[in-house]
N, C-alpha and C positions, 0 to 999 in steps of 0.2 A: 537571466531570469529576472522578472520584475514582480514586485509585490502585487498580488491580486486585490481587487476591491473587496473580495470576500473576506479578507483578513480583518476588516473593520468590525464585523459581527462575531468574531471568535473570541473565546476566553483568552486571558493573559497566558502566554506560554505556547501559543499556537500561531503560526504564520502560513498563509498559502501564497505560493508563487506560480506565476504563468510562465511557461517555457516549453522546453522540449526534453524528451526522455527517450533514448534509444531510437531517435529519428522521428518520433510522433509528438504532436502537440499534446501537452499534459499540464496538470496542476500538481504541484509538489506541496504537500503539507508537512511542515517541520514542527515537531514537538520539542520544547526546550523548557528548562527550569528558568523561570523569569528572573530570579534572584541571582543565579550564578551564570546564566546564559549557556549552560551545558545542554548540547543537543543529545537526546536519548532515543529518538524515533523519527523516521522519515517515511512518508507514504506517497506514492505516485498514483494518480488516477488519470487514465486515458480513456476519453469517452469516444465511443464509436456508434454509428447507426447500424443496427441490425445484429442479430444474434450471430450470424455466420462470421461477420468481421470480428466480433468479440472473441469467438471461439478460436479463429485463426490466430489472432494476436496472443491469446492465452497460450496456445501451443507453441507459438514462436518463442515467447519469453520463457516458457518451461524448458524448451530445448536449449536456450542460451544459458539458463541457470544450471542445467545438467552438465553442459560443457564446462562451465566455470567451476562449479562445486562438486560435481559428480552426482549421478542419479541415485547412488546409495544414500546420499544425505537427504533425499526427498521422501516425504510421507504424503500420500495422496488419498483423498476420499471424495465421495460424491457430496455435493452440496446443492440444496434446493433454496432459492431465494424466496422473498416474500410474495413474488408474483408467480411462482411455480416453475420458474426456469431452472433446469438441472444443469449443473456444470461440475467439472472436476476442480477441486480446491487442493492446493499443494502447499507444503511447508517444508523449509530447508533449515535444518538445525546445524548451525556452524559453531565454531569455538568461541567467536566473539558475538554471537547474537542468533537471530532468527529472521528468515524472510518468508513471508506469507504471500501466495499468489492466488488470486480468486477474482471472480466476475460478479457484479451485481447489475440490476437492471432498473428501469424506471417505469415499466409497464408490463402489461400482459402479453402483448403481441411480439412476434420475432422481429418486428421492424422498429421497435422503440429504441431509445438510447440505452446502451450497455456500457459499463464502466469496468475496465480491466485495472485491477488494484495490485500493486506491489508494495508491501508494507514491510520495512525493515526496523527491527528493534535491536538496539545495541545492548548486550547484556551487561557490561561493565557500567556504562553510563546510566542505564535504567536502575541499577543497584545504587549507585551513587545519588541519583535523583530521589529515590525512595527513601534513603537515609536522611538526606536533607529535608524532605517533607515531614519526616517523623520528628524532626527537631521542633516543629510547630506544635507538637502535642504536649 
């Protein structure tokens, strides 16, 4: 993976990398404490043209996560984005964190760009980061 040009405009403690995730071209956003360099969150965004492609990939990723972590760990609900597109949003609660899986879009038509998002938050490192940030207060 290589650092994306997008990283230049982001706040301290965030980096975007261009690369591949699960065989798809993707951007990976890494959130870290800039003082300690501790990574506490990583988010993958895969952009696809068309609602059908995004829905298919969303279902593929959900099936893979169900295999790896078990469907019993998944909570799902319907989600409507700002453009009125309705998708299923899933969250997996794990012992060491949480994974959110959802889709967002860039326009009103079914042929616009859609983004499949896989967002991992590490429970322990998030807690450590929060305690470190509280030291500033």
